[in-house]
C-alpha positions in Angstrom: -0.1 0.2 -0.1 1.1 3.6 -1.0 2.6 5.6 2.3 3.4 9.5 2.0 5.1 11.0 5.1 5.8 14.6 5.6 8.6 16.3 6.9 10.5 20.2 7.4 7.9 21.5 9.7 8.4 23.9 13.1 8.6 26.6 14.6 9.7 29.7 11.9 9.1 33.6 13.3 6.8 36.0 10.7 8.2 36.5 8.1 10.2 32.8 8.0 10.5 30.5 5.5 10.2 26.5 5.3 10.4 24.3 3.2 8.0 20.9 3.1 8.5 17.6 2.0 6.5 15.0 1.2 7.8 11.7 0.3 5.9 8.2 -1.8 6.7 5.2 -0.6 6.2 4.1 -4.4 7.3 5.7 -8.0 5.1 9.0 -8.4 5.2 8.0 -12.1 1.7 6.0 -11.1 1.0 9.6 -9.2 -1.9 11.8 -10.3 -2.3 14.8 -8.3 -0.3 15.5 -5.1 -1.4 18.6 -2.8 -0.7 20.0 0.1 -3.8 20.7 2.6 -3.8 21.7 6.1 -5.9 22.2 9.4 -5.5 25.2 11.3 -6.4 24.6 15.5 -10.2 24.0 15.8 -10.6 24.8 11.5 -11.4 22.6 9.1 -8.7 21.0 6.4 -8.4 23.4 3.4 -6.4 23.0 0.3 -3.3 24.7 0.6 -2.1 24.3 -3.4 -1.7 21.2 -6.0 0.3 20.3 -8.8 -1.3 18.0 -11.5 1.1 15.5 -13.5 1.0 18.3 -16.5 3.5 20.2 -14.1 0.1 22.6 -13.7 -0.1 24.1 -10.2 -3.1 25.3 -8.2 -2.6 27.6 -4.9 -5.3 28.9 -2.6 -5.3 32.7 -2.7 -3.8 32.8 0.9 -0.8 31.8 -0.6 -0.4 33.3 -3.3 3.2 35.0 -3.9 4.1 33.7 -0.8 4.0 29.8 -2.0 5.6 27.1 -4.7 4.6 23.3 -4.9 6.8 21.2 -7.0 7.2 17.7 -7.7 10.5 15.4 -8.0 9.6 12.2 -10.1 13.4 11.3 -9.3 12.6 11.2 -5.6 9.5 10.3 -5.3 8.5 13.9 -3.8 6.8 16.8 -3.8 7.1 20.2 -2.0 6.3 23.4 -0.4 8.2 25.9 -0.4 6.5 28.5 2.1 7.8 32.3 2.6 6.6 35.6 4.6 5.0 33.0 6.7 2.8 34.8 8.9 0.8 33.6 12.4 -2.4 32.5 10.3 0.0 29.6 8.7 0.1 28.5 11.7 -1.0 24.5 11.0 -0.8 20.6 10.8 0.3 20.4 6.9 -0.8 17.0 4.8 0.1 15.9 1.7 -2.3 14.2 -0.6 -1.7 11.9 -3.6 -3.9 10.2 -5.7 -2.7 6.8 -6.9 -3.8 5.6 -10.9 -2.7 2.4 -9.7 -5.9 1.9 -7.1 -7.6 5.3 -7.9 -7.7 6.4 -4.4 -6.2 9.1 -2.1 -3.7 8.7 0.4 -3.3 10.6 2.8 0.0 11.5 5.2 0.2 12.2 9.4 1.1 15.9 8.6 3.5 18.4 10.2 3.3 21.2 12.2 4.0 24.7 11.3 4.4 27.2 14.0 4.4 31.2 13.3 5.3 32.5 16.2 7.5 35.2 17.7 
């Protein structure tokens, strides 16, 4: 079964940067779209960014211009580069991958991002 693992979260001051990584246990050649979601404390999970197999990307308005999603087939990975971080970016960030083999979505356990001075 495909497994997904995130890393790269942590505590950062406002205005700082973080790079989140998500590695899949199988080749992403068999994976369709990949995405980053986040769940702030006490709130519902929301989409942050999505990257399609053709490289097209989609971002939620609140992170446009501050975040970049990318994928690396050689490393079976997807990344989220986050800059100019704000306290409202504080959340658990989760990676979602869609398998073109099983036609199912797979979630990671999440990585905590805390933006605070």
